[in-house]
SEFI-88846 format. One record per residue (C-alpha): residue in three letters; chain; x, y, z. Coordinates in steps of 0.5 Angstrom, whole numbers. Layout:
BEGIN
r | c | X | Y | Z
ala | A | X | Y | Z
...
***
This chain:
BEGIN
r | c | X | Y | Z
unk | A | 274 | 185 | 216
unk | A | 271 | 191 | 220
unk | A | 265 | 194 | 218
unk | A | 262 | 201 | 219
unk | A | 255 | 199 | 221
unk | A | 253 | 192 | 224
unk | A | 245 | 191 | 225
unk | A | 241 | 185 | 228
unk | A | 241 | 181 | 222
unk | A | 248 | 179 | 224
unk | A | 246 | 174 | 228
unk | A | 241 | 170 | 223
unk | A | 243 | 164 | 219
unk | A | 240 | 166 | 212
unk | A | 245 | 169 | 207
unk | A | 240 | 174 | 204
unk | A | 239 | 177 | 211
unk | A | 247 | 177 | 212
unk | A | 248 | 181 | 206
unk | A | 244 | 186 | 209
unk | A | 247 | 186 | 216
unk | A | 252 | 191 | 215
unk | A | 247 | 196 | 212
unk | A | 246 | 203 | 216
unk | A | 239 | 201 | 216
unk | A | 237 | 198 | 223
unk | A | 234 | 192 | 220
unk | A | 231 | 187 | 225
unk | A | 229 | 180 | 223
unk | A | 221 | 178 | 223
unk | A | 219 | 177 | 230
unk | A | 213 | 179 | 235
unk | A | 218 | 183 | 239
unk | A | 220 | 187 | 233
unk | A | 212 | 189 | 232
unk | A | 212 | 190 | 240
unk | A | 217 | 195 | 239
unk | A | 214 | 199 | 234
unk | A | 207 | 199 | 238
unk | A | 211 | 202 | 244
unk | A | 215 | 207 | 240
unk | A | 209 | 208 | 236
unk | A | 212 | 208 | 230
unk | A | 210 | 205 | 223
unk | A | 213 | 198 | 221
unk | A | 217 | 198 | 214
unk | A | 218 | 191 | 212
unk | A | 222 | 189 | 206
unk | A | 222 | 182 | 203
unk | A | 227 | 179 | 198
unk | A | 232 | 173 | 197
unk | A | 239 | 172 | 196
unk | A | 239 | 170 | 188
unk | A | 234 | 176 | 187
unk | A | 237 | 182 | 182
unk | A | 233 | 187 | 184
unk | A | 234 | 186 | 191
unk | A | 241 | 187 | 190
unk | A | 240 | 194 | 186
unk | A | 235 | 197 | 191
unk | A | 240 | 195 | 197
unk | A | 245 | 199 | 193
unk | A | 241 | 205 | 192
unk | A | 237 | 205 | 198
unk | A | 239 | 201 | 204
unk | A | 247 | 202 | 203
unk | A | 245 | 210 | 203
unk | A | 247 | 214 | 209
unk | A | 241 | 219 | 208
unk | A | 236 | 214 | 207
unk | A | 238 | 210 | 213
unk | A | 237 | 216 | 217
unk | A | 230 | 217 | 215
unk | A | 228 | 210 | 216
unk | A | 231 | 209 | 222
unk | A | 228 | 215 | 225
unk | A | 221 | 214 | 223
unk | A | 220 | 206 | 222
unk | A | 222 | 200 | 225
unk | A | 225 | 196 | 220
unk | A | 224 | 189 | 218
unk | A | 228 | 185 | 213
unk | A | 225 | 178 | 211
unk | A | 228 | 172 | 207
unk | A | 222 | 170 | 203
unk | A | 224 | 163 | 202
unk | A | 225 | 162 | 210
unk | A | 218 | 166 | 211
unk | A | 214 | 164 | 206
unk | A | 208 | 165 | 210
unk | A | 209 | 172 | 211
unk | A | 211 | 173 | 204
unk | A | 204 | 170 | 202
unk | A | 201 | 175 | 206
unk | A | 204 | 182 | 204
unk | A | 204 | 179 | 197
unk | A | 197 | 179 | 197
unk | A | 197 | 186 | 200
unk | A | 201 | 189 | 195
unk | A | 197 | 186 | 189
unk | A | 191 | 188 | 192
unk | A | 194 | 195 | 192
unk | A | 198 | 196 | 186
unk | A | 195 | 190 | 181
unk | A | 202 | 187 | 181
unk | A | 208 | 184 | 185
unk | A | 215 | 181 | 185
unk | A | 221 | 182 | 189
unk | A | 224 | 186 | 193
unk | A | 217 | 187 | 196
unk | A | 216 | 193 | 201
unk | A | 210 | 194 | 205
unk | A | 209 | 199 | 210
unk | A | 204 | 197 | 216
unk | A | 201 | 199 | 222
unk | A | 205 | 197 | 229
unk | A | 201 | 191 | 229
unk | A | 203 | 189 | 222
unk | A | 197 | 191 | 218
unk | A | 199 | 194 | 211
unk | A | 197 | 200 | 208
unk | A | 202 | 202 | 203
unk | A | 207 | 197 | 198
unk | A | 211 | 197 | 192
unk | A | 216 | 193 | 189
unk | A | 223 | 196 | 187
unk | A | 223 | 203 | 188
unk | A | 229 | 208 | 187
unk | A | 232 | 212 | 192
unk | A | 229 | 219 | 190
unk | A | 222 | 216 | 190
unk | A | 223 | 212 | 196
unk | A | 225 | 218 | 200
unk | A | 219 | 222 | 198
unk | A | 214 | 216 | 199
unk | A | 217 | 215 | 206
unk | A | 217 | 222 | 208
unk | A | 210 | 223 | 206
unk | A | 208 | 217 | 210
unk | A | 211 | 219 | 216
unk | A | 208 | 226 | 215
unk | A | 201 | 223 | 214
unk | A | 201 | 218 | 220
unk | A | 203 | 224 | 224
unk | A | 198 | 229 | 222
unk | A | 192 | 224 | 220
unk | A | 193 | 217 | 223
unk | A | 186 | 216 | 223
unk | A | 186 | 216 | 215
unk | A | 192 | 211 | 215
unk | A | 188 | 206 | 220
unk | A | 182 | 206 | 216
unk | A | 185 | 204 | 210
unk | A | 189 | 199 | 214
unk | A | 183 | 196 | 217
unk | A | 179 | 195 | 210
unk | A | 185 | 192 | 207
unk | A | 186 | 187 | 212
unk | A | 179 | 185 | 211
unk | A | 180 | 184 | 204
unk | A | 186 | 180 | 205
unk | A | 182 | 176 | 209
unk | A | 177 | 175 | 204
unk | A | 181 | 173 | 198
unk | A | 183 | 167 | 202
unk | A | 176 | 165 | 204
unk | A | 174 | 158 | 200
unk | A | 167 | 158 | 198
unk | A | 164 | 152 | 200
unk | A | 160 | 148 | 195
unk | A | 156 | 142 | 198
unk | A | 153 | 136 | 194
unk | A | 157 | 138 | 188
unk | A | 160 | 133 | 183
unk | A | 167 | 133 | 181
unk | A | 168 | 136 | 174
unk | A | 165 | 132 | 168
unk | A | 170 | 130 | 162
unk | A | 166 | 136 | 158
unk | A | 168 | 141 | 163
unk | A | 175 | 139 | 164
unk | A | 176 | 139 | 156
unk | A | 172 | 146 | 155
unk | A | 177 | 149 | 161
unk | A | 183 | 146 | 157
unk | A | 181 | 149 | 151
unk | A | 180 | 156 | 153
unk | A | 187 | 155 | 157
unk | A | 190 | 154 | 150
unk | A | 188 | 160 | 147
unk | A | 194 | 163 | 151
unk | A | 199 | 158 | 148
unk | A | 205 | 160 | 144
unk | A | 206 | 156 | 138
unk | A | 212 | 158 | 136
unk | A | 217 | 158 | 142
unk | A | 212 | 154 | 147
unk | A | 210 | 157 | 154
unk | A | 205 | 162 | 154
unk | A | 205 | 168 | 149
unk | A | 208 | 173 | 153
unk | A | 214 | 176 | 156
unk | A | 217 | 175 | 161
unk | A | 217 | 167 | 160
unk | A | 216 | 162 | 166
unk | A | 217 | 155 | 165
unk | A | 211 | 153 | 170
unk | A | 213 | 145 | 170
unk | A | 207 | 144 | 174
unk | A | 203 | 146 | 168
unk | A | 206 | 142 | 163
unk | A | 206 | 136 | 168
unk | A | 199 | 136 | 168
unk | A | 198 | 138 | 160
unk | A | 203 | 132 | 159
unk | A | 198 | 127 | 163
unk | A | 192 | 130 | 160
unk | A | 195 | 130 | 153
unk | A | 196 | 122 | 154
unk | A | 190 | 121 | 157
unk | A | 186 | 124 | 151
unk | A | 190 | 122 | 146
unk | A | 191 | 129 | 144
unk | A | 196 | 130 | 139
unk | A | 196 | 137 | 138
unk | A | 197 | 138 | 145
unk | A | 203 | 133 | 145
unk | A | 206 | 137 | 139
unk | A | 205 | 144 | 144
unk | A | 208 | 140 | 150
unk | A | 214 | 138 | 146
unk | A | 215 | 144 | 142
unk | A | 216 | 148 | 149
unk | A | 220 | 143 | 152
unk | A | 225 | 143 | 146
unk | A | 225 | 151 | 146
unk | A | 226 | 151 | 153
unk | A | 232 | 146 | 153
unk | A | 235 | 150 | 147
unk | A | 234 | 157 | 150
unk | A | 239 | 161 | 154
unk | A | 235 | 159 | 160
unk | A | 238 | 153 | 160
unk | A | 246 | 153 | 162
unk | A | 249 | 149 | 156
unk | A | 256 | 149 | 159
unk | A | 254 | 146 | 166
unk | A | 247 | 144 | 166
unk | A | 241 | 147 | 170
unk | A | 235 | 152 | 168
unk | A | 235 | 159 | 170
unk | A | 228 | 162 | 173
unk | A | 225 | 165 | 167
unk | A | 227 | 169 | 161
unk | A | 226 | 176 | 160
unk | A | 224 | 175 | 152
unk | A | 219 | 171 | 149
unk | A | 224 | 166 | 146
unk | A | 227 | 163 | 152
unk | A | 233 | 167 | 150
unk | A | 236 | 172 | 156
unk | A | 234 | 169 | 163
unk | A | 234 | 172 | 169
unk | A | 240 | 169 | 171
unk | A | 239 | 166 | 178
unk | A | 238 | 158 | 179
unk | A | 233 | 156 | 184
unk | A | 233 | 149 | 187
unk | A | 226 | 149 | 186
unk | A | 225 | 150 | 179
unk | A | 231 | 145 | 177
unk | A | 228 | 139 | 182
unk | A | 221 | 140 | 178
unk | A | 224 | 140 | 171
unk | A | 228 | 134 | 172
unk | A | 221 | 130 | 174
unk | A | 218 | 133 | 168
unk | A | 223 | 132 | 163
unk | A | 224 | 125 | 166
unk | A | 217 | 123 | 165
unk | A | 217 | 126 | 158
unk | A | 223 | 122 | 156
unk | A | 219 | 116 | 158
unk | A | 213 | 118 | 154
unk | A | 217 | 120 | 147
unk | A | 224 | 117 | 148
unk | A | 227 | 124 | 146
unk | A | 234 | 123 | 147
unk | A | 234 | 131 | 148
unk | A | 230 | 130 | 154
unk | A | 235 | 125 | 157
unk | A | 240 | 129 | 156
unk | A | 237 | 135 | 160
unk | A | 236 | 131 | 166
unk | A | 243 | 128 | 166
unk | A | 246 | 135 | 165
unk | A | 241 | 138 | 170
unk | A | 243 | 133 | 176
unk | A | 250 | 134 | 174
unk | A | 249 | 141 | 175
unk | A | 246 | 140 | 182
unk | A | 251 | 135 | 184
unk | A | 256 | 140 | 183
unk | A | 254 | 147 | 185
unk | A | 248 | 146 | 190
unk | A | 249 | 139 | 194
unk | A | 253 | 139 | 200
unk | A | 257 | 133 | 203
unk | A | 251 | 130 | 206
unk | A | 247 | 130 | 200
unk | A | 243 | 136 | 202
unk | A | 241 | 141 | 197
unk | A | 242 | 148 | 197
unk | A | 237 | 154 | 195
unk | A | 240 | 158 | 189
unk | A | 245 | 161 | 186
unk | A | 245 | 168 | 185
unk | A | 243 | 172 | 178
unk | A | 249 | 177 | 179
unk | A | 257 | 176 | 180
unk | A | 263 | 181 | 180
unk | A | 265 | 183 | 173
unk | A | 272 | 185 | 170
unk | A | 271 | 191 | 174
unk | A | 269 | 189 | 180
unk | A | 262 | 191 | 180
unk | A | 256 | 186 | 181
unk | A | 253 | 185 | 174
unk | A | 247 | 181 | 172
unk | A | 249 | 175 | 168
unk | A | 257 | 177 | 168
unk | A | 259 | 169 | 169
unk | A | 255 | 166 | 163
unk | A | 255 | 171 | 157
unk | A | 260 | 171 | 152
unk | A | 264 | 177 | 147
unk | A | 265 | 174 | 140
unk | A | 272 | 176 | 140
unk | A | 273 | 172 | 147
unk | A | 270 | 166 | 143
unk | A | 274 | 167 | 137
unk | A | 280 | 167 | 141
unk | A | 278 | 161 | 145
unk | A | 275 | 156 | 140
unk | A | 280 | 158 | 134
unk | A | 278 | 154 | 128
unk | A | 272 | 151 | 132
unk | A | 269 | 157 | 132
unk | A | 265 | 157 | 126
unk | A | 261 | 151 | 127
unk | A | 260 | 153 | 134
unk | A | 257 | 160 | 132
unk | A | 252 | 156 | 128
unk | A | 250 | 152 | 133
unk | A | 249 | 157 | 139
unk | A | 247 | 163 | 134
unk | A | 253 | 168 | 135
unk | A | 249 | 172 | 131
unk | A | 244 | 177 | 131
unk | A | 239 | 172 | 134
unk | A | 244 | 170 | 140
unk | A | 246 | 177 | 141
unk | A | 243 | 180 | 148
unk | A | 246 | 187 | 150
unk | A | 253 | 191 | 150
unk | A | 256 | 186 | 145
unk | A | 254 | 180 | 150
unk | A | 252 | 173 | 147
unk | A | 247 | 168 | 151
unk | A | 248 | 161 | 148
unk | A | 241 | 159 | 144
unk | A | 240 | 154 | 139
unk | A | 234 | 154 | 134
unk | A | 236 | 149 | 129
unk | A | 236 | 141 | 129
unk | A | 243 | 138 | 129
unk | A | 242 | 135 | 122
unk | A | 241 | 142 | 119
unk | A | 248 | 144 | 122
unk | A | 252 | 138 | 121
unk | A | 250 | 138 | 113
unk | A | 252 | 146 | 112
unk | A | 259 | 144 | 115
unk | A | 259 | 137 | 111
unk | A | 260 | 133 | 117
unk | A | 256 | 128 | 120
unk | A | 252 | 129 | 127
unk | A | 257 | 125 | 131
unk | A | 263 | 129 | 128
unk | A | 259 | 135 | 130
unk | A | 257 | 133 | 137
unk | A | 264 | 131 | 138
unk | A | 267 | 138 | 136
unk | A | 261 | 142 | 140
unk | A | 263 | 138 | 146
unk | A | 270 | 140 | 146
unk | A | 268 | 147 | 145
unk | A | 263 | 146 | 151
unk | A | 269 | 144 | 155
unk | A | 274 | 149 | 153
unk | A | 269 | 155 | 155
unk | A | 267 | 151 | 161
unk | A | 274 | 151 | 164
unk | A | 275 | 158 | 162
unk | A | 269 | 160 | 165
unk | A | 272 | 157 | 172
unk | A | 276 | 163 | 172
unk | A | 271 | 168 | 173
unk | A | 268 | 171 | 179
unk | A | 262 | 166 | 181
unk | A | 255 | 167 | 183
unk | A | 254 | 168 | 190
unk | A | 251 | 161 | 193
unk | A | 245 | 161 | 198
unk | A | 247 | 155 | 202
unk | A | 241 | 155 | 207
unk | A | 237 | 148 | 206
unk | A | 230 | 148 | 205
unk | A | 226 | 142 | 207
unk | A | 220 | 143 | 202
unk | A | 225 | 145 | 196
unk | A | 229 | 138 | 198
unk | A | 223 | 135 | 197
unk | A | 222 | 137 | 190
unk | A | 229 | 135 | 188
unk | A | 228 | 128 | 192
unk | A | 222 | 127 | 188
unk | A | 226 | 129 | 181
unk | A | 231 | 124 | 183
unk | A | 226 | 119 | 184
unk | A | 223 | 120 | 177
unk | A | 230 | 121 | 174
unk | A | 231 | 114 | 177
unk | A | 225 | 111 | 175
unk | A | 225 | 113 | 168
unk | A | 232 | 113 | 166
unk | A | 235 | 108 | 171
unk | A | 242 | 111 | 173
unk | A | 244 | 108 | 180
unk | A | 247 | 114 | 182
unk | A | 240 | 118 | 182
unk | A | 238 | 112 | 187
unk | A | 244 | 113 | 191
unk | A | 243 | 121 | 191
unk | A | 236 | 120 | 193
unk | A | 237 | 115 | 198
unk | A | 242 | 119 | 202
unk | A | 238 | 126 | 201
unk | A | 232 | 122 | 204
unk | A | 236 | 120 | 210
unk | A | 238 | 127 | 211
unk | A | 231 | 129 | 211
unk | A | 229 | 124 | 216
unk | A | 235 | 126 | 220
unk | A | 235 | 133 | 220
unk | A | 228 | 136 | 219
unk | A | 224 | 131 | 223
unk | A | 222 | 133 | 230
unk | A | 221 | 128 | 236
unk | A | 213 | 129 | 236
unk | A | 213 | 128 | 228
unk | A | 213 | 135 | 226
unk | A | 218 | 138 | 221
unk | A | 223 | 144 | 221
unk | A | 223 | 148 | 215
unk | A | 230 | 151 | 215
unk | A | 237 | 148 | 216
unk | A | 244 | 152 | 216
unk | A | 250 | 151 | 220
unk | A | 248 | 145 | 224
unk | A | 241 | 149 | 226
unk | A | 234 | 148 | 224
unk | A | 230 | 154 | 227
unk | A | 223 | 155 | 224
unk | A | 217 | 150 | 224
unk | A | 215 | 147 | 218
unk | A | 210 | 149 | 213
unk | A | 205 | 145 | 209
unk | A | 209 | 146 | 203
unk | A | 215 | 142 | 207
unk | A | 210 | 136 | 209
unk | A | 207 | 136 | 202
unk | A | 213 | 136 | 198
unk | A | 217 | 131 | 203
unk | A | 210 | 126 | 203
unk | A | 210 | 126 | 195
unk | A | 218 | 125 | 195
unk | A | 217 | 119 | 200
unk | A | 211 | 116 | 196
unk | A | 216 | 116 | 190
unk | A | 222 | 113 | 193
unk | A | 217 | 107 | 196
unk | A | 215 | 106 | 189
unk | A | 222 | 105 | 186
unk | A | 225 | 101 | 192
unk | A | 219 | 98 | 196
unk | A | 222 | 100 | 202
unk | A | 215 | 101 | 207
unk | A | 219 | 105 | 211
unk | A | 218 | 111 | 206
unk | A | 211 | 110 | 205
unk | A | 209 | 109 | 213
unk | A | 213 | 115 | 214
unk | A | 209 | 119 | 209
unk | A | 203 | 116 | 212
unk | A | 205 | 119 | 219
unk | A | 207 | 126 | 216
unk | A | 200 | 126 | 213
unk | A | 196 | 124 | 219
unk | A | 200 | 130 | 223
unk | A | 198 | 135 | 217
unk | A | 190 | 132 | 218
unk | A | 191 | 134 | 226
unk | A | 195 | 140 | 226
unk | A | 194 | 144 | 219
unk | A | 186 | 142 | 217
unk | A | 181 | 148 | 216
unk | A | 174 | 144 | 218
unk | A | 170 | 150 | 214
unk | A | 174 | 149 | 208
unk | A | 176 | 142 | 208
unk | A | 183 | 144 | 206
unk | A | 189 | 145 | 210
unk | A | 192 | 152 | 213
unk | A | 199 | 154 | 211
unk | A | 202 | 154 | 218
unk | A | 201 | 149 | 224
unk | A | 196 | 151 | 229
unk | A | 201 | 152 | 234
unk | A | 204 | 158 | 230
unk | A | 202 | 165 | 231
unk | A | 200 | 169 | 225
unk | A | 198 | 176 | 223
unk | A | 191 | 178 | 220
unk | A | 190 | 171 | 218
unk | A | 192 | 164 | 217
unk | A | 193 | 163 | 210
unk | A | 190 | 157 | 205
unk | A | 195 | 156 | 199
unk | A | 190 | 155 | 194
unk | A | 193 | 157 | 187
unk | A | 198 | 153 | 183
unk | A | 204 | 158 | 181
unk | A | 211 | 156 | 179
unk | A | 211 | 151 | 185
unk | A | 204 | 148 | 185
unk | A | 200 | 150 | 192
unk | A | 202 | 146 | 198
unk | A | 194 | 144 | 198
unk | A | 194 | 141 | 191
unk | A | 200 | 137 | 192
unk | A | 197 | 135 | 199
unk | A | 191 | 133 | 195
unk | A | 195 | 128 | 190
unk | A | 198 | 125 | 196
unk | A | 192 | 124 | 200
unk | A | 189 | 121 | 193
unk | A | 195 | 116 | 192
unk | A | 195 | 114 | 200
unk | A | 188 | 112 | 200
unk | A | 190 | 107 | 195
unk | A | 195 | 104 | 199
unk | A | 191 | 105 | 206
unk | A | 184 | 104 | 204
unk | A | 181 | 104 | 211
unk | A | 183 | 111 | 212
unk | A | 179 | 117 | 210
unk | A | 184 | 120 | 205
unk | A | 179 | 119 | 199
unk | A | 174 | 123 | 203
unk | A | 178 | 129 | 205
unk | A | 181 | 130 | 198
unk | A | 174 | 129 | 194
unk | A | 172 | 135 | 199
unk | A | 178 | 139 | 197
unk | A | 177 | 138 | 190
unk | A | 169 | 140 | 190
unk | A | 170 | 146 | 195
unk | A | 175 | 149 | 190
unk | A | 173 | 146 | 183
unk | A | 169 | 153 | 181
unk | A | 176 | 156 | 181
unk | A | 178 | 151 | 176
unk | A | 174 | 153 | 170
unk | A | 175 | 160 | 172
unk | A | 183 | 160 | 172
unk | A | 185 | 153 | 169
unk | A | 192 | 155 | 169
unk | A | 193 | 157 | 176
unk | A | 190 | 150 | 178
unk | A | 193 | 146 | 174
unk | A | 196 | 141 | 179
unk | A | 189 | 140 | 182
unk | A | 187 | 138 | 175
unk | A | 191 | 131 | 176
unk | A | 185 | 130 | 181
unk | A | 180 | 131 | 176
unk | A | 183 | 126 | 171
unk | A | 184 | 121 | 177
unk | A | 177 | 121 | 179
unk | A | 174 | 121 | 172
unk | A | 178 | 115 | 169
unk | A | 181 | 109 | 171
unk | A | 186 | 109 | 177
unk | A | 190 | 103 | 178
unk | A | 194 | 99 | 183
unk | A | 199 | 95 | 181
unk | A | 202 | 90 | 186
unk | A | 208 | 86 | 184
unk | A | 210 | 80 | 189
unk | A | 215 | 75 | 189
unk | A | 223 | 74 | 188
unk | A | 224 | 78 | 182
unk | A | 219 | 84 | 184
unk | A | 224 | 89 | 184
unk | A | 226 | 88 | 177
unk | A | 219 | 86 | 174
unk | A | 216 | 93 | 177
unk | A | 222 | 97 | 174
unk | A | 221 | 94 | 167
unk | A | 214 | 97 | 168
unk | A | 215 | 103 | 171
unk | A | 220 | 105 | 165
unk | A | 213 | 107 | 162
unk | A | 210 | 114 | 163
unk | A | 204 | 111 | 167
unk | A | 200 | 117 | 171
unk | A | 194 | 114 | 173
unk | A | 198 | 108 | 177
unk | A | 201 | 107 | 183
unk | A | 206 | 101 | 185
unk | A | 207 | 96 | 191
unk | A | 212 | 91 | 191
unk | A | 215 | 86 | 196
unk | A | 219 | 79 | 196
unk | A | 214 | 76 | 200
unk | A | 208 | 77 | 205
unk | A | 207 | 84 | 207
unk | A | 202 | 88 | 212
unk | A | 200 | 93 | 206
unk | A | 193 | 91 | 204
unk | A | 196 | 91 | 196
unk | A | 200 | 86 | 198
unk | A | 197 | 81 | 203
unk | A | 195 | 74 | 201
unk | A | 198 | 75 | 194
unk | A | 205 | 71 | 195
unk | A | 206 | 65 | 191
unk | A | 212 | 61 | 192
unk | A | 217 | 60 | 186
unk | A | 213 | 66 | 182
unk | A | 213 | 73 | 181
unk | A | 206 | 75 | 180
unk | A | 203 | 82 | 178
unk | A | 196 | 84 | 180
unk | A | 193 | 89 | 176
unk | A | 187 | 92 | 181
unk | A | 182 | 98 | 181
unk | A | 180 | 101 | 187
unk | A | 182 | 94 | 190
unk | A | 178 | 90 | 185
unk | A | 184 | 86 | 181
unk | A | 184 | 82 | 175
unk | A | 187 | 75 | 175
unk | A | 195 | 75 | 177
unk | A | 200 | 74 | 171
unk | A | 207 | 74 | 170
unk | A | 206 | 78 | 163
unk | A | 209 | 85 | 163
unk | A | 207 | 87 | 156
unk | A | 200 | 84 | 158
unk | A | 199 | 89 | 164
unk | A | 202 | 95 | 160
unk | A | 197 | 93 | 154
unk | A | 191 | 93 | 159
unk | A | 193 | 100 | 162
unk | A | 193 | 103 | 155
***
């Protein structure tokens, strides 16, 4: 196909950047050369950041970046840079902070205008054509007539961007007490929605890291009210339109307060974390709904986001072509009532009650998004059939609709492969295998781990961040190391193959050498060999994905139990103490960190299983939800300190230890589990 316009993005591998390769805007990828060009031409830099699955990014592209008039204005007055936020989270962090400081809000597309050296002075998210041209004309005029005004503002803003990234050192402080943690969680609960779960607001994000901590905390404190809220949230999310009831998998968030209408993109990072979360919740509750969610979500990943080498792709788009050939958000997923009646025939009445083809399930333009809100028993009773009969009919309905949906135009796939998100998905698979015991999940996990080792590892022990079309081009960020280390520790605990644990240790040691910030005790987001604009970011607060520092801190804590001769515990203790002032001020934004407060407050155990039946014995114990335990195992002797000198011929012994101090070995699994309770 011939194109009227082609810009520098045509040489990139990112699907998002390639989507913009034929815009009339002279886009360039992020590089020092692009900034140098701006300096040489004395032009402002216009930076637009988004991602392939982003609906409003597509809207702004159509309204502005595909428009010849807009492109002429941009090309004449700016050096224009397009960034895939998933490839360059380091740049995204920086300019997101800038836009939030300037406007009080953020999101994507993220648009900033900067001086030629990259210091920003204006920013916004989505802007329509009229306002976009108005703003760009005004900024161009201002830079020409009053450059000192812009330079002064950019200088002050750059100082602010540096300042909000600083970590206030807290010498000689103690880890938060139980009362302090309890009070912080109590204040946090004021924002909970006790009707639909999650937070009492819209839009609603699932925040799996927050729920993961609350599950740990509620179990530790035996807090039934909090556990009821967690189960409500997990159930309503699984019932909601945010979950794809036909093919499995979760969308990114819902635009309403009842988890009904999603922002339809499906992201690998959400689904990897939610597989972990629902697997743990299933282990604790044995709720079959949670197991079903795990199974259907992994089935979705296998079908839609996994390549032939067991690597996982980034996302599916929110938009797809509708019947008139226009890109429309959710077009692939929604249903008209008449269509359902035709396809389902005499099964429609039951399906209508089950998935609310009524006012509760209606979205817009006569479209319905499938959502549940009643227990199966109530619906079966109304239709005077058994639950098993009802489920058989509903399963038939889902098959009919799934096959009909195959004939629609599919959402676009972002087929780049990110190290960090593969790490999150790998951890999800290790947890799914641990708690559900499906051998296919272990097989997927091992194949993905081998892919990560073969593809993302460099000879010097460092990692790449990205992979596409056989090439990896971007140095790994702290998030890549942290998530892979976490996943490899999890993989060791279900296989007891020490290669995974030793590799996790090597990656950790690399981070300590190349990412450490000596002042704060935390880790920079980028390695010391990478260049940066304004600052080297330290990612502290948890979000939809926990911060790379909080994941790293948990890794260090666990590794300190496997390798007690290392200084890992000292590092993590300093990290927590230097940051914990923030835990009480904004508890929800530091949820993943709070696991560490519980680790330090309460007993944390090491269980070693040594002998012929070590895998089977450990596997039986690991089916229980044990957030304060690590497992080590071997058939015979091992160089690992938790295993050394613990082999006794013709026996499989369990050693329950706390910080290296062990009870007498036993063969009684129930005895050990009762000790942990």
